[in-house]
Every structure is written in structure tokens, then in C-alpha cells.
N, C-alpha and C positions, 0 to 999 in steps of 0.2 A: 359363799361357796367354799368348801374346804379344799385343801391341797390334794386330798385323795380323789375328789371328784374331778378337779382340773386335770390331774394326771390321767385319769381314766378317759376323759374326753380327748386329750391329746394322743393317747394310745390308739383309740378308735380311729381318729382322723389319720394318724400315721399309718395304720394298717390299711385303711381305705385307699390312701394315696399310693402306698406301696403296691397294693393289689392292682390298681388301675395302671400304674407304671409297668408292672410285670406283664399284664395282659396286652398293653399297647406295644411293648417291646416284642412280644411273640407274634404280634399282628392279628390278635383275636378281637381287638377293640380299636376303633378309630375315634379320636376326640377332636372336635373342632368347635370350640366355644366362642370363637370370634365370628361376628356377623360381618361378612364382607360386602362391600358395595361394588357394583359392577363398574368396570372401566368403560370408557366410551367405545372401545373396539370389541368388547365381549358381548355375546348374546344375553339378553335379559328376558326372563320368563315371568309372565304375570297373568293371572286369571282375571279376565275382564267381567265375565258374567257366566252364569250357569242356569240351566233349566232342568228340573227333575221331571221326567216324563212318567215313569213308573218307579216303584221301589228299587228296581234293578237297572233302569235305563235313564241316562241323562245326556244332555248336550252341553258342552263347555266352549266358551269363546275365550281363546288364549292369545295373548300378544307375546311374540318372541322377537326381540329386536325391532325390525321394521315390518314384520309380517303379522297378520292376524289369521289364526287357525280356528276353524270350527271342527270340534272333535266330538264324536259320539262314543259313549261308553256303555257297554253291556256286559253281561256275564261271559259272553263269547269273546270279548276283547275290546280293543280300541280302534276306531276307524276315523281317518281323516276325511271329513266331508267337504271342506272348502278351505282354500288358502289364498289370501290376497295381501296386497301391500297395505300397510296401515295408513289411514288418512288422519288429518288433524282432529276430527271429531272422535275417533276411536281412541286415540292416544290420550286424550284428556279425561276420558271416562274411567273411573277407578272404583268399581263396585263389585261386590261378590254376593 
């Protein structure tokens, strides 16, 4: 690799980083490259299972902290169908 190619690569990376920095500073872009783990006190959201009923309708079983939510999705929106406290059998199941 020649010095001209290395210089061109560094210029492109510098322009890219500068552009992202400028967009972030103006508030047009948000960057969060870190994957955060949930603290014991924060709610945690997890899809336990889903069932596709039609191409546009589905039912999702979601765990949020200590609650289990059954949510229906359709083109018209999202509906909460059932909400219960999570039991030990539901908390151990982790499928999608």
C-alpha cells in the first residue's frame, strides 16, 4: 500500500468522523454505540414469543421487568390484550 493510498484512506475517515461530529453537535444525529445492560431497578423489555396471524396481524408476548404483556399488532395500531405479573416459567423462556 502506497503512501498516497494511506493518505486518501485517512482523509476519507477524517471527513466521515468530522461530518458525524458536526451532525451530532447540531442535534441531527444521535450515536450510541455502547450496548448498555439494564440495572436491577430499570425496566427491561424482552420479546418472549410472537405469533403471526395474517401478513398484517400478529400477537406478541413481551416481558417488561416483572410484567408479561400480550400485545396485538395490526395496521390500525397496537392493542394491549392482557397484562399479568411474570411467573418463574415465563421468565425462564427466551424464544422468539
